[in-house]
Structure formats: C-alpha cells, structure tokens
C-alpha positions as CSV (number, residue, x, y, z in Angstrom):
1,M,139.0,129.6,109.8
2,V,137.2,129.0,113.1
3,G,137.6,125.5,114.6
4,P,135.0,123.4,116.4
5,T,136.2,124.5,119.9
6,S,135.6,128.1,119.1
7,S,132.1,128.2,117.5
8,W,128.7,126.6,117.6
9,A,127.5,127.3,114.0
10,G,124.0,125.9,113.5
11,M,124.4,123.5,116.5
12,F,120.8,123.8,117.7
13,D,119.1,125.1,114.6
14,G,115.4,124.1,114.5
15,C,115.2,122.6,118.0
16,D,111.6,123.5,118.6
17,N,111.3,122.1,122.1
18,L,114.5,123.6,123.5
19,D,113.8,125.9,126.4
20,T,117.3,126.8,127.8
21,L,120.8,126.9,126.4
22,D,123.5,127.6,129.0
23,F,127.1,127.8,127.8
24,S,128.2,130.2,130.6
25,L,130.9,127.7,131.8
26,S,132.4,127.1,128.4
27,T,135.6,129.1,128.5
28,N,137.2,128.0,125.2
29,V,134.5,129.3,122.9
30,T,135.2,132.8,121.3
31,T,132.7,133.0,118.5
32,A,128.9,132.4,118.2
33,L,128.4,131.8,114.5
34,R,125.3,132.1,112.4
35,G,122.4,129.9,113.2
36,L,123.4,128.8,116.7
37,A,119.8,128.6,118.0
38,Q,117.9,129.7,114.9
39,S,114.2,128.7,114.7
40,C,114.0,127.5,118.3
41,A,110.4,128.5,119.0
42,S,110.4,127.6,122.7
43,L,113.9,129.0,123.6
44,R,113.5,131.4,126.6
45,I,117.0,131.5,128.1
46,L,120.4,131.8,126.3
47,K,123.5,132.2,128.4
48,L,126.8,132.7,126.6
49,P,130.3,132.6,128.2
50,S,132.3,135.7,128.9
51,S,135.0,134.3,126.5
52,I,132.7,135.2,123.5
53,T,134.3,138.0,121.5
54,T,132.2,137.8,118.3
55,I,128.5,137.2,117.8
56,N,127.5,136.8,114.2
57,A,124.2,137.5,112.6
58,L,121.1,135.4,113.1
59,I,122.3,133.3,116.0
60,I,118.8,133.6,117.5
61,N,116.7,134.4,114.5
62,G,113.2,132.9,114.7
63,C,113.1,132.6,118.5
64,P,110.0,134.5,119.5
65,S,110.0,133.4,123.2
66,L,113.5,134.7,123.8
C-alpha cells in the first residue's frame, strides 16, 4: 500500500483553472498515482521530482494544454 507521503492520487483532479504544478522540490514522493491532474483543462506545466520511480496511467488525462 502506498502512503500519503509517497503519492498524489487524484489530488488535483478537475481543477480547471490550474496552470502550473511544481513538485520538483518534493523529495519524499515516489509514485504519481492515477488522476493526479486529470481533467485540468488549463494545466500547461507539470514538474515532478526526481524521486518519482513510478508514474501510473492517466495522471494527466484530459489536459489538452499540457
């Protein structure tokens, strides 16, 4: 099981006005789970930390501006 310090499952799902997500300084996160920024129509920039070892399906599904 993945704990809250190692994933962001669905955290920003549906945030239509979100332009940028910058997690590049988060060193304790290892997994980007399903739906992290799903359906964020305005999302243009997504920065993940180098500690990420697993990116699951659909983390940016429905983000046409990315």
